[in-house]
FIGU-372553 format. One record per residue: residue in one letter; chain; z, y, x of N, C-alpha, C in turn. Coordinates in steps of 0.05 Angstrom, whole numbers, plus 5000, padded with zeros to 4 digits. Atoms other than C-alpha are relative to their C-alpha. Layout:
residues N
REC  res  chain   n.Z   n.Y   n.X  ca.Z  ca.Y  ca.X   c.Z   c.Y   c.X
REC    A      A     Z     Y     X     Z     Y     X     Z     Y     X
...
This chain:
residues 363
REC  res  chain   n.Z   n.Y   n.X  ca.Z  ca.Y  ca.X   c.Z   c.Y   c.X
REC    M      A  4983  5000  5024  6787  8952  1617  5007  4971  4993
REC    N      A  4991  5027  5007  6829  8891  1599  4992  4994  4971
REC    Q      A  5007  5008  5027  6805  8853  1539  5020  4980  4989
REC    E      A  4980  5018  5013  6851  8818  1490  4985  4977  4988
REC    T      A  5013  5025  5010  6833  8746  1474  5010  4996  4971
REC    L      A  4994  5006  5028  6830  8735  1399  5000  4970  4995
REC    M      A  5003  5028  5004  6808  8663  1402  4994  4987  5027
REC    K      A  5005  5015  4975  6807  8611  1458  4999  4970  4994
REC    I      A  5001  5029  5001  6788  8538  1465  5005  4989  5028
REC    E      A  4994  5014  4974  6812  8490  1519  4993  4971  4997
REC    N      A  5005  5029  4997  6785  8422  1539  4990  4987  4974
REC    I      A  5011  5010  5025  6745  8413  1475  4980  4977  5005
REC    N      A  5019  5022  4998  6708  8347  1467  4995  4989  4972
REC    L      A  5008  5011  5026  6669  8320  1408  4977  4981  5004
REC    S      A  5021  5019  4997  6626  8258  1404  4991  4990  4972
REC    R      A  5011  5011  5025  6581  8229  1350  4982  4976  5008
REC    G      A  5015  5024  4994  6555  8158  1352  5000  4993  5030
REC    G      A  4998  5007  4972  6580  8150  1423  4987  5020  5019
REC    V      A  5013  4979  4984  6542  8212  1446  5017  5025  5000
REC    T      A  4984  4975  4998  6580  8273  1472  4984  5023  4989
REC    V      A  5013  4978  5013  6562  8332  1428  5010  5027  5012
REC    L      A  4988  4977  4987  6611  8383  1459  5018  4991  5022
REC    D      A  4982  5004  4977  6646  8383  1526  5004  5027  5013
REC    I      A  4996  4972  4992  6675  8452  1538  5029  5003  5010
REC    P      A  4973  4996  4989  6734  8463  1585  5014  5025  4990
REC    E      A  4987  4975  5008  6745  8535  1564  4980  5020  4989
REC    L      A  5016  4978  5010  6718  8593  1523  5019  5020  4988
REC    H      A  4984  4978  5011  6748  8661  1506  4983  5017  4982
REC    V      A  5013  4980  5018  6729  8705  1447  5017  5025  5001
REC    Q      A  4984  4976  4996  6751  8776  1461  5000  5017  4975
REC    R      A  4997  4983  5024  6777  8821  1405  4981  5024  5001
REC    G      A  5017  4976  5003  6728  8873  1380  4973  4998  5014
REC    R      A  5025  5002  4986  6669  8846  1419  4982  4980  4986
REC    I      A  5020  5017  5012  6605  8809  1400  4991  4980  5021
REC    L      A  5007  5022  4982  6595  8741  1433  4976  4985  4988
REC    A      A  5023  5016  5008  6528  8706  1429  5001  4973  5014
REC    L      A  5004  5027  4989  6522  8631  1438  4970  4994  4999
REC    I      A  5029  5004  4999  6451  8618  1462  4994  4975  5015
REC    G      A  5009  5025  4987  6412  8558  1485  4978  4987  4984
REC    P      A  5023  5013  5014  6355  8512  1465  5010  4985  4975
REC    N      A  4993  5017  5023  6354  8471  1401  5015  4976  5009
REC    G      A  4984  5023  4992  6406  8417  1403  5020  5004  5022
REC    A      A  4981  4994  4979  6449  8452  1454  5029  4998  4992
REC    G      A  4973  5002  5010  6510  8450  1409  5011  5026  4990
REC    K      A  4991  4973  5008  6513  8523  1388  5013  5000  4972
REC    S      A  4989  5000  5028  6523  8511  1313  5025  4983  4999
REC    T      A  4976  5017  5001  6572  8455  1325  5024  5014  5011
REC    L      A  4978  4985  4988  6615  8499  1370  5008  5022  4981
REC    L      A  4993  4979  5018  6611  8556  1320  5017  4990  4976
REC    F      A  4985  5012  5022  6634  8511  1263  5028  4991  5008
REC    M      A  4973  5008  4990  6691  8486  1306  5018  5024  5003
REC    L      A  4985  4975  4997  6713  8557  1322  5009  5010  4972
REC    A      A  4993  4991  5027  6712  8571  1247  5019  4982  4986
REC    G      A  4982  5019  5013  6757  8512  1232  4987  4981  4981
REC    L      A  5014  5018  5018  6703  8473  1196  4995  4973  5012
REC    L      A  5002  5026  4986  6700  8417  1248  5025  4997  5017
REC    K      A  4977  5005  4984  6758  8385  1283  4992  4986  5026
REC    P      A  5007  5013  4975  6753  8368  1357  5015  4974  5003
REC    E      A  4986  5025  4994  6770  8298  1381  5022  5004  5021
REC    Q      A  4981  4993  4979  6805  8327  1441  5000  5030  5004
REC    G      A  4999  4971  4994  6828  8396  1462  5013  5016  4979
REC    K      A  4986  4982  5018  6858  8456  1428  4984  5025  4995
REC    I      A  5011  4974  5007  6835  8518  1392  5024  5018  4995
REC    Y      A  4979  4981  5003  6880  8579  1397  4990  5025  4985
REC    F      A  5006  4976  5015  6881  8638  1349  5024  5018  5002
REC    H      A  4978  4982  4993  6923  8698  1369  5020  4987  5018
REC    G      A  4982  5013  4981  6951  8655  1424  5015  4975  4990
REC    M      A  4986  5023  5012  6977  8601  1376  4980  4978  4996
REC    P      A  5018  5023  5004  6946  8531  1376  4998  4993  4970
REC    I      A  5005  5009  5028  6915  8507  1310  5008  4971  5000
REC    E      A  4990  5027  4999  6958  8445  1302  5008  4989  4973
REC    S      A  4992  5010  5026  6976  8440  1229  4981  5010  4978
REC    R      A  5017  4991  5023  6943  8449  1161  5006  5029  4994
REC    A      A  4993  4972  5006  6981  8515  1152  4986  5018  5020
REC    H      A  5014  4984  4980  6952  8540  1218  4970  5002  4994
REC    L      A  5029  5001  5007  6882  8518  1197  4994  5018  4977
REC    I      A  5004  4983  5023  6888  8553  1130  5001  5030  5008
REC    Q      A  4997  4972  4990  6911  8617  1165  4975  5008  5015
REC    L      A  5025  4994  4986  6850  8613  1211  4978  5005  4981
REC    R      A  5023  4998  5019  6801  8602  1154  5002  5026  4983
REC    R      A  4997  4976  5017  6830  8661  1114  4991  5025  5016
REC    N      A  5006  4976  4983  6814  8707  1173  4972  4998  5013
REC    V      A  5027  5004  4988  6744  8680  1189  4980  5000  4977
REC    S      A  5023  5001  5018  6678  8693  1152  4978  4986  5015
REC    V      A  5023  5014  4988  6618  8648  1165  4975  5006  4983
REC    V      A  5026  4996  5013  6546  8666  1149  4981  4979  5010
REC    F      A  5017  5023  4993  6501  8605  1148  4971  5008  5000
REC    Q      A  5029  4994  4999  6426  8601  1158  4989  5006  4973
REC    E      A  5008  4994  5027  6416  8598  1083  5023  5015  4986
REC    P      A  4980  4983  5012  6452  8649  1039  5022  4986  4983
REC    L      A  4980  5015  5015  6487  8597  0994  5014  5017  4979
REC    L      A  4989  4983  5021  6496  8644  0935  5005  4983  4974
REC    L      A  4994  5013  5025  6527  8622  0868  4987  5014  4977
REC    N      A  5012  4987  5024  6498  8635  0799  5018  5024  4992
REC    G      A  4986  4976  5008  6517  8704  0775  4986  5024  5012
REC    N      A  5013  4976  4989  6503  8775  0798  5010  5005  5028
REC    V      A  4994  4994  4972  6508  8807  0866  5030  5007  5003
REC    F      A  4971  4992  4998  6577  8839  0853  5018  4976  5000
REC    E      A  4983  5024  5003  6607  8772  0832  4999  4984  5026
REC    N      A  5002  5015  4975  6581  8738  0895  5015  5013  5023
REC    V      A  4987  4986  4978  6606  8791  0942  5031  5001  4996
REC    A      A  4971  4999  5007  6674  8792  0906  5013  4973  5002
REC    L      A  4990  5028  5002  6682  8716  0910  5024  4995  5019
REC    G      A  4979  5005  4981  6725  8713  0973  5025  5016  4994
REC    L      A  4977  4983  5007  6769  8770  0949  5015  4989  4976
REC    K      A  4986  5012  5023  6783  8735  0883  5016  4976  5009
REC    F      A  4985  5023  4989  6803  8672  0921  5026  5009  5013
REC    R      A  4977  4989  4986  6852  8716  0959  5018  5015  4982
REC    K      A  4984  4987  5021  6879  8744  0894  5005  5030  5005
REC    I      A  4999  4971  4996  6863  8816  0912  4998  5013  4972
REC    N      A  5000  4987  5026  6874  8865  0854  4972  5012  4994
REC    K      A  5027  4993  5009  6813  8888  0813  4990  5027  5012
REC    A      A  5008  4974  4989  6813  8960  0838  4992  4998  5029
REC    E      A  5007  5004  4972  6813  8939  0911  4975  4983  5003
REC    I      A  5025  5016  5000  6760  8887  0897  4976  5017  4996
REC    K      A  5022  4982  5006  6715  8940  0868  4994  5017  5024
REC    D      A  5003  4982  4977  6726  8986  0927  4988  4985  5024
REC    R      A  5009  5015  4977  6715  8932  0980  4971  4991  4996
REC    V      A  5027  5009  5006  6653  8905  0946  4980  5023  5003
REC    Q      A  5018  4977  4998  6621  8973  0940  4996  5009  5029
REC    N      A  5003  4994  4972  6635  8988  1013  4982  4981  5014
REC    A      A  5016  5021  4987  6605  8922  1035  4971  5002  4992
REC    L      A  5028  4996  5009  6543  8933  0992  4987  5023  5014
REC    A      A  5011  4976  4987  6534  9002  1023  4993  4994  5029
REC    Y      A  5006  5007  4972  6538  8973  1094  4972  4989  5003
REC    F      A  5026  5014  4997  6475  8933  1080  4979  5011  4981
REC    G      A  5020  4986  5015  6438  8982  1035  4992  4986  4974
REC    I      A  5007  5014  5025  6442  8941  0971  5019  5008  4977
REC    S      A  4983  4991  5022  6488  8983  0927  4986  5000  4973
REC    H      A  5016  5000  5025  6432  8988  0876  4996  4973  4988
REC    L      A  5004  5028  5010  6431  8912  0868  5026  4988  4988
REC    E      A  4973  5010  5008  6504  8907  0845  4999  4982  4976
REC    K      A  5000  5015  5025  6488  8881  0775  4976  4980  4998
REC    R      A  5023  5017  5001  6425  8842  0793  5008  4970  5003
REC    S      A  4995  5029  4997  6424  8766  0784  4990  4991  5027
REC    V      A  5009  5010  4973  6420  8729  0850  4974  4985  4998
REC    R      A  5025  5014  5004  6363  8690  0820  4975  5018  5003
REC    A      A  5022  4981  4998  6321  8753  0822  4998  5014  5027
REC    L      A  5000  4988  4974  6334  8769  0895  4978  4989  5018
REC    S      A  5018  5010  4979  6283  8765  0951  5017  4987  5022
REC    G      A  4986  5013  4978  6301  8726  1014  5016  5019  5016
REC    G      A  4985  4980  4985  6320  8789  1051  5023  5011  4985
REC    E      A  4977  4990  5016  6363  8815  0994  5022  4979  4999
REC    A      A  4979  5021  5001  6399  8748  0989  5015  4999  5027
REC    K      A  4987  5000  4974  6413  8751  1064  5019  5023  5002
REC    R      A  4982  4976  5000  6442  8821  1056  5025  4995  4983
REC    V      A  4977  5006  5018  6486  8796  0999  5020  4982  5015
REC    S      A  4982  5019  4986  6513  8739  1042  5015  5015  5022
REC    L      A  4986  4985  4979  6529  8788  1098  5021  5019  4988
REC    A      A  4980  4982  5013  6563  8837  1050  5024  4984  4991
REC    R      A  4978  5018  5009  6605  8779  1022  5018  4993  5024
REC    A      A  4985  5007  4977  6626  8760  1092  5018  5024  5010
REC    F      A  4985  4976  4991  6648  8832  1109  5021  5009  4980
REC    A      A  4982  4989  5021  6682  8846  1042  5029  4991  5003
REC    I      A  4973  5009  4997  6743  8804  1059  5014  5012  5024
REC    K      A  4989  4987  4975  6753  8845  1123  5011  4979  5018
REC    P      A  4990  5021  4983  6758  8784  1167  5007  5010  5028
REC    Q      A  4994  4992  4972  6787  8787  1237  4977  4991  5018
REC    I      A  5023  5009  4984  6726  8749  1262  4978  4990  4981
REC    I      A  5022  5008  5017  6657  8738  1232  4981  4983  5018
REC    M      A  5018  5018  4985  6610  8681  1253  4974  4996  4985
REC    L      A  5026  5003  5012  6536  8676  1241  4985  4978  5014
REC    D      A  5014  5023  4989  6496  8612  1250  4970  5005  4997
REC    E      A  5029  4995  4999  6425  8633  1269  4990  5011  4973
REC    A      A  5003  4990  5027  6425  8675  1206  4974  5015  4995
REC    F      A  5024  4984  5003  6359  8711  1219  4974  4984  5002
REC    N      A  5023  5016  4994  6312  8653  1232  4978  5000  4979
REC    S      A  5019  5003  5021  6279  8651  1164  4987  5027  4991
REC    L      A  5009  4974  5008  6265  8726  1160  4975  5009  5015
REC    D      A  5023  4988  4988  6199  8761  1173  5008  5021  5021
REC    P      A  4992  4982  4979  6200  8805  1236  5008  5028  4991
REC    P      A  4991  4973  5008  6202  8874  1202  5027  5000  4985
REC    L      A  4975  5002  5016  6257  8852  1154  5023  4993  5019
REC    R      A  4980  5008  4981  6295  8818  1211  5010  5025  5015
REC    E      A  4993  4976  4984  6294  8884  1250  5020  5017  4985
REC    T      A  4982  4982  5015  6326  8925  1194  5027  4987  4995
REC    I      A  4974  5013  5006  6379  8873  1177  5017  4999  5026
REC    I      A  4985  5000  4975  6398  8866  1251  5012  5028  5006
REC    D      A  4989  4973  4996  6405  8942  1255  5024  5005  4982
REC    D      A  4977  4997  5019  6450  8942  1193  5024  4985  5010
REC    L      A  4978  5016  4990  6492  8886  1222  5013  5013  5025
REC    K      A  4989  4987  4975  6499  8921  1290  5016  5025  4992
REC    N      A  4986  4976  5008  6519  8986  1256  5027  4994  4986
REC    T      A  4975  5008  5015  6570  8951  1211  5021  4989  5020
REC    L      A  4981  5010  4980  6601  8914  1270  5012  5023  5017
REC    N      A  4991  4977  4985  6605  8979  1309  5021  5016  4984
REC    E      A  4983  4984  5016  6638  9015  1251  5027  4986  4994
REC    T      A  4976  5015  5009  6687  8960  1230  5016  4989  5024
REC    K      A  4987  5011  4976  6703  8936  1301  5008  4971  4997
REC    I      A  4994  5028  5005  6705  8865  1274  4988  4983  5023
REC    T      A  5009  5019  4980  6699  8810  1327  4979  4982  4988
REC    A      A  5021  5016  5011  6636  8769  1320  4991  4979  5021
REC    V      A  5012  5022  4984  6609  8702  1346  4974  4993  4986
REC    L      A  5027  5005  5011  6534  8692  1336  4987  4977  5014
REC    A      A  5017  5020  4989  6495  8629  1347  4971  5010  4998
REC    L      A  5027  4988  5000  6426  8655  1368  4982  4983  5017
REC    H      A  5021  5013  4984  6361  8628  1395  4982  5020  5013
REC    D      A  5019  4979  4992  6323  8693  1404  5012  5019  5021
REC    R      A  4990  4983  4978  6330  8732  1469  5003  5030  4991
REC    E      A  5000  4972  5008  6314  8800  1437  5024  5005  4981
REC    E      A  4976  4997  5017  6368  8789  1383  5025  5001  5017
REC    T      A  4977  5001  4982  6417  8772  1438  5004  5027  5014
REC    L      A  4998  4975  4986  6401  8835  1477  5008  5023  4981
REC    R      A  4994  4978  5019  6406  8879  1415  5028  4999  4989
REC    L      A  4974  5003  5014  6471  8851  1387  5024  4994  5019
REC    A      A  4977  5011  4986  6514  8818  1440  5010  5017  5023
REC    Q      A  4987  4988  4976  6563  8846  1491  5007  4978  5020
REC    D      A  4994  5023  4984  6582  8777  1517  4982  4977  4992
REC    V      A  5018  5023  5005  6540  8714  1523  5011  4975  5013
REC    S      A  4995  5027  4989  6554  8640  1533  4974  4984  4996
REC    V      A  5024  5016  5000  6493  8598  1551  5007  4971  4998
REC    M      A  4994  5028  5004  6495  8527  1525  4976  4982  5005
REC    N      A  5020  5021  4997  6457  8464  1543  5013  4973  4999
REC    S      A  4989  5028  5002  6471  8392  1523  5030  5000  4994
REC    G      A  4972  5000  5008  6538  8410  1492  5019  5013  5020
REC    K      A  4984  4987  4981  6563  8447  1553  4994  5030  5002
REC    I      A  5004  4972  4993  6572  8520  1570  4993  5002  5029
REC    V      A  5009  5001  4973  6532  8529  1633  5004  5027  5014
REC    Q      A  4993  4974  4989  6546  8604  1643  5010  5018  4979
REC    S      A  4989  4979  5018  6588  8658  1610  5003  5026  5015
REC    G      A  4996  4974  4988  6591  8732  1623  4991  5022  4981
REC    T      A  5011  4978  5017  6570  8800  1597  4970  4995  4997
REC    T      A  5029  5002  5004  6499  8806  1570  4985  5008  5025
REC    A      A  5014  4991  4976  6478  8845  1632  5002  4979  5022
REC    Q      A  4996  5020  4979  6507  8791  1678  4982  4976  4995
REC    I      A  5015  5024  5006  6473  8734  1642  4970  5005  5004
REC    F      A  5029  4994  4999  6404  8767  1638  4991  5008  5028
REC    N      A  5008  4990  4974  6404  8798  1707  5010  4984  5024
REC    Q      A  4989  5015  4978  6446  8750  1748  5005  4971  4991
REC    P      A  4996  5028  5008  6434  8679  1722  5009  4982  5023
REC    D      A  4988  5018  4980  6472  8624  1758  4981  4977  5008
REC    S      A  5016  5024  4995  6418  8571  1754  4971  5005  4991
REC    E      A  5028  4998  5008  6343  8560  1745  4998  4997  4970
REC    F      A  5000  5004  5029  6357  8536  1674  5006  5026  4985
REC    V      A  4992  4976  5014  6394  8599  1653  4979  5022  5005
REC    A      A  5021  4980  4994  6342  8644  1688  4976  4996  4982
REC    S      A  5024  5005  5017  6285  8611  1651  5006  5005  4971
REC    F      A  4994  4997  5028  6320  8612  1584  5003  5029  4992
REC    V      A  4996  4972  5007  6337  8686  1587  4976  5017  5006
REC    G      A  5024  4985  4998  6266  8706  1602  4992  5008  5028
REC    T      A  5009  4995  4972  6260  8707  1678  4976  4983  5004
REC    E      A  5024  5016  5001  6188  8686  1677  4989  4992  5027
REC    T      A  5008  5008  4973  6178  8684  1752  5024  4988  5015
REC    I      A  4979  5014  4985  6222  8633  1788  4987  4986  5023
REC    L      A  5015  5009  4976  6198  8619  1859  5019  4985  5019
REC    E      A  4985  5015  4980  6222  8567  1908  4994  5011  5028
REC    G      A  5005  4989  4973  6232  8595  1978  5022  4992  5019
REC    T      A  4981  5006  4978  6269  8590  2044  5007  5026  5014
REC    V      A  4991  4975  4987  6311  8645  2076  4991  4999  5030
REC    R      A  5009  4999  4972  6278  8665  2143  5016  5020  5016
REC    N      A  4983  4980  4986  6323  8724  2160  5020  5011  4981
REC    C      A  4980  4988  5017  6387  8754  2134  5018  5018  5018
REC    T      A  4986  4980  4983  6417  8818  2164  5013  5021  4982
REC    A      A  4986  4979  5014  6470  8862  2133  4993  5001  4970
REC    G      A  5005  5001  5029  6457  8839  2062  4971  5001  4992
REC    N      A  5028  5000  5006  6381  8842  2067  4988  4974  5009
REC    M      A  5012  5026  4994  6342  8777  2064  4970  5001  5000
REC    I      A  5029  5005  5002  6271  8757  2079  4997  4971  4992
REC    V      A  5003  5027  5011  6251  8696  2038  4970  4993  5002
REC    D      A  5027  5010  4999  6189  8656  2053  4993  4984  4975
REC    V      A  5009  5014  5024  6153  8636  1989  4971  4993  5004
REC    N      A  5028  5009  4996  6091  8595  2002  4984  5016  5020
REC    G      A  5013  4985  4978  6076  8633  2066  5000  5030  4997
REC    R      A  4997  4971  5004  6088  8702  2036  5029  5008  5002
REC    E      A  4972  4991  4997  6150  8743  2049  5008  5018  4977
REC    I      A  4988  4983  5021  6195  8772  1995  5027  5010  5011
REC    E      A  4975  4988  4992  6251  8820  2012  5019  5001  4976
REC    A      A  4980  5001  5022  6315  8812  1971  5027  5009  5011
REC    I      A  4973  4992  4993  6388  8834  1971  5018  4976  4997
REC    G      A  4981  5022  5003  6442  8782  1985  5008  4990  5027
REC    D      A  4990  5012  4975  6477  8740  2037  4996  4970  4998
REC    C      A  5005  5029  4999  6448  8671  2051  4996  4993  5029
REC    S      A  5004  5010  4973  6443  8628  2113  4970  4997  5005
REC    I      A  5028  5005  4992  6377  8624  2151  4994  4970  4996
REC    G      A  5008  5027  5006  6340  8562  2129  5009  4990  4972
REC    Q      A  4990  5008  5027  6375  8560  2061  4978  5000  4980
REC    K      A  5020  5003  5021  6333  8537  2002  5010  5016  4976
REC    V      A  4991  4983  5022  6335  8588  1945  4978  5002  4979
REC    F      A  5019  4991  5020  6302  8609  1880  5000  5030  5000
REC    C      A  5003  4971  5003  6276  8680  1876  4991  5005  4971
REC    C      A  5005  4995  5028  6279  8704  1804  4992  5029  4995
REC    L      A  5010  4974  5006  6239  8763  1778  4994  5003  4970
REC    R      A  5007  4994  5028  6238  8792  1708  4974  5015  4999
REC    P      A  5026  4987  5000  6168  8815  1687  5001  5030  4996
REC    E      A  4998  4971  5004  6191  8884  1666  5007  5015  5025
REC    N      A  4993  4987  4975  6214  8898  1737  4977  5001  5021
REC    I      A  5024  5000  4982  6144  8891  1767  4981  5022  4992
REC    T      A  5018  4978  5005  6099  8952  1773  4972  4992  5010
REC    I      A  5028  5007  4993  6023  8943  1773  4984  5025  5005
REC    S      A  5018  4978  4995  5974  8990  1805  4973  4989  5010
REC    S      A  5027  5010  4993  5899  8985  1819  4995  5001  5030
REC    K      A  5003  4998  4971  5908  9004  1893  5028  5004  5012
REC    A      A  4974  4998  4986  5964  9005  1945  5008  5030  5000
REC    Q      A  4989  4973  5001  6008  9067  1938  5013  5006  5027
REC    E      A  4990  4993  4974  6026  9104  2001  5030  5006  4999
REC    K      A  4972  4993  5003  6093  9131  1977  5012  4985  4977
REC    I      A  4988  5017  5020  6133  9079  1941  5027  4990  5010
REC    S      A  4973  5008  4992  6207  9060  1941  5003  4970  5001
REC    A      A  4998  5029  5001  6194  8986  1927  4995  4988  5027
REC    R      A  5002  5014  4974  6204  8941  1988  4977  4979  5000
REC    N      A  5020  5022  5002  6155  8888  1962  4975  5010  4987
REC    V      A  5026  4993  5011  6082  8905  1952  4980  4978  5008
REC    L      A  5017  5024  4995  6034  8846  1944  4973  5004  4986
REC    E      A  5027  5000  5012  5960  8843  1933  4997  4975  4983
REC    A      A  5001  5023  5018  5945  8797  1875  4974  5000  4984
REC    K      A  5023  5004  5017  5888  8770  1833  5009  4994  4972
REC    V      A  4993  5004  5028  5892  8773  1757  4988  4973  4991
REC    S      A  5009  5026  5009  5887  8700  1735  4996  4998  4970
REC    K      A  5001  5002  5029  5899  8711  1661  5013  5025  4988
REC    I      A  4988  4978  5015  5914  8767  1611  5006  4990  4972
REC    I      A  4991  5010  5027  5954  8749  1548  5011  5024  4985
REC    R      A  4990  4978  5017  5963  8800  1492  5026  4992  4987
REC    Q      A  4974  5005  5013  6035  8804  1469  5010  5026  4987
REC    G      A  4992  4976  5014  6046  8857  1416  4986  5025  5012
REC    F      A  5010  4975  4988  6038  8926  1449  4996  4997  5030
REC    F      A  5002  5004  4971  6037  8896  1519  4981  4978  5006
REC    N      A  5015  5022  4989  5993  8852  1561  5018  4986  5020
REC    K      A  4986  5016  4980  6024  8796  1601  4979  4991  5020
REC    L      A  5019  5006  4978  5989  8789  1668  5011  4976  5016
REC    I      A  4994  5023  4982  5989  8722  1704  4985  5006  5026
REC    L      A  5011  4991  4974  5979  8741  1777  5001  4977  5021
REC    D      A  4999  5018  4977  5962  8700  1839  5004  5016  5025
REC    C      A  4994  4986  4976  5996  8728  1900  5003  4980  5024
REC    G      A  4993  5022  4982  5994  8663  1939  5021  4983  4988
REC    F      A  4981  5014  5018  6046  8643  1888  4997  5014  4973
REC    P      A  5003  4987  5027  6047  8657  1812  5020  5022  4995
REC    L      A  4982  4978  5007  6076  8723  1789  4992  5010  4973
REC    I      A  5005  4991  5028  6083  8748  1717  5011  5028  4997
REC    A      A  4993  4972  5004  6084  8821  1698  4991  5009  4973
REC    Y      A  5008  4988  5025  6081  8863  1635  4988  5028  5006
REC    I      A  5013  4974  4998  6036  8924  1628  4991  5009  4972
REC    T      A  5009  4991  5026  6021  8968  1568  4970  4996  4998
REC    I      A  5028  5004  5005  5953  8956  1537  4984  5025  5009
REC    T      A  5013  4976  4992  5935  9029  1549  4997  5002  5030
REC    S      A  5001  5000  4971  5953  9025  1623  4980  4980  5011
REC    C      A  5019  5021  4991  5914  8961  1630  4971  5010  4998
REC    E      A  5027  4989  5004  5852  8995  1601  4994  5023  5019
REC    D      A  5004  4977  4982  5862  9059  1642  4995  4991  5029
REC    L      A  5004  5009  4972  5867  9020  1707  4976  4981  5002
REC    G      A  5023  5018  4999  5807  8977  1688  5006  4972  5008
REC    I      A  4992  5027  4992  5845  8913  1696  4988  4979  4981
REC    T      A  5012  5022  5016  5807  8851  1672  5005  4974  5015
REC    H      A  4997  5026  4987  5807  8777  1688  4985  5001  5027
REC    G      A  5013  5000  4973  5793  8770  1763  5005  5025  5016
REC    S      A  4995  4975  4986  5814  8841  1781  5020  4996  5023
REC    I      A  4980  5000  4978  5850  8853  1847  5018  5024  4995
REC    V      A  4980  4979  5005  5914  8893  1837  5022  4998  5021
REC    H      A  4977  5001  4983  5977  8910  1874  5026  4999  4983
REC    A      A  4975  5004  5015  6044  8885  1847  5023  5009  5018
REC    S      A  4977  4991  4984  6107  8920  1872  5026  4996  4985
REC    F      A  4974  5003  5012  6180  8908  1859  5021  5005  5022
REC    K      A  4978  4993  4981  6246  8930  1891  5014  4974  5009
REC    A      A  4984  5022  4990  6288  8884  1933  5024  4994  4982
REC    T      A  4977  5003  5018  6345  8896  1884  4992  4986  4974
REC    S      A  5010  5014  5025  6301  8867  1828  4998  4970  5003
REC    V      A  5003  5029  4995  6299  8799  1861  5028  4988  4999
REC    H      A  4974  5014  5002  6357  8755  1839  4997  4973  5014
REC    V      A  5002  5024  4983  6369  8699  1889  5021  4979  4992
REC    I      A  4982  5022  5008  6399  8632  1868  4998  4978  5022
REC    N      A  4999  5021  4981  6421  8579  1918  4990  4974  4987
REC    R      A  5011  5025  5011  6378  8517  1905  5018  4976  5006
REC    E      A  4984  5023  4991  6429  8473  1939  5027  4997  4986
REC    K      A  4975  5002  5015  6486  8485  1889  5001  4974  4985
């Protein structure tokens, strides 16, 4: 399906104090989709988001909105009228909830009847209709965040931008607000750009992802592409590929590869030259653990391993395994107990050849 580009940037460059903050040849924001900008702290996510919103001006390059470059004050005003930004802090004004949510509508000189209708709809999206007359001074942090989101949606923007808006929220509250945001975006079909740091938030919200590092976009694609087919060791590590192994291709026939990793063989899918240096990337959820070798199994890779460490992570245990090389796997706590797996246990780790993502180390 062809996607329509709502916003595009070309050859953007921004420096501060002689240091390059952004250097981005190209980025497309597709209409009706949710784009996540992810990367480590200081990668330039917020700076890029503010530039897309028209709050920062690039030193070089152009920003296009509906195919038209933002070149004049009139163009910039038109962009800002169609963009809502939700910052890390709610930034509410003195008054009650209704007045805050109605603020952008009043600036746009919307009539009172329509203001009332839009505000009530926006409050309903985020489950705060009962707070309409409450003073913002009496709101909890979660309620204030919902008010800021309702205010952003009330103007019916063409694009909404969120700058790491969930960082200050406790996990249970964050879960419910993210669900409300996802449902609202699905219902309204409003385009969204989200600066995020959390992988789980990215997986839950985003359809497209751009990974940033040191002011550059190092990979862009759909969420599935970024998480399952990272282009580099950096991207693989950032998106949660906890096992990244250096190896050498020993055989490659009809798209099937044998990779030597520290004297052990891993079978993978792909086309590489014999002798080529590669990274073999494995996500922990793609590894199956058993207490003994299984006779009938579809996985091409079955390795005996020693449990070096067990780390409790919520409802799962993270196993650090020694297979002649380090391997990380997840297993439910119940399964771990049922299999009698403890520190020092010998287990069998299995994974399909299709679960191994191979990256050329020589790129």
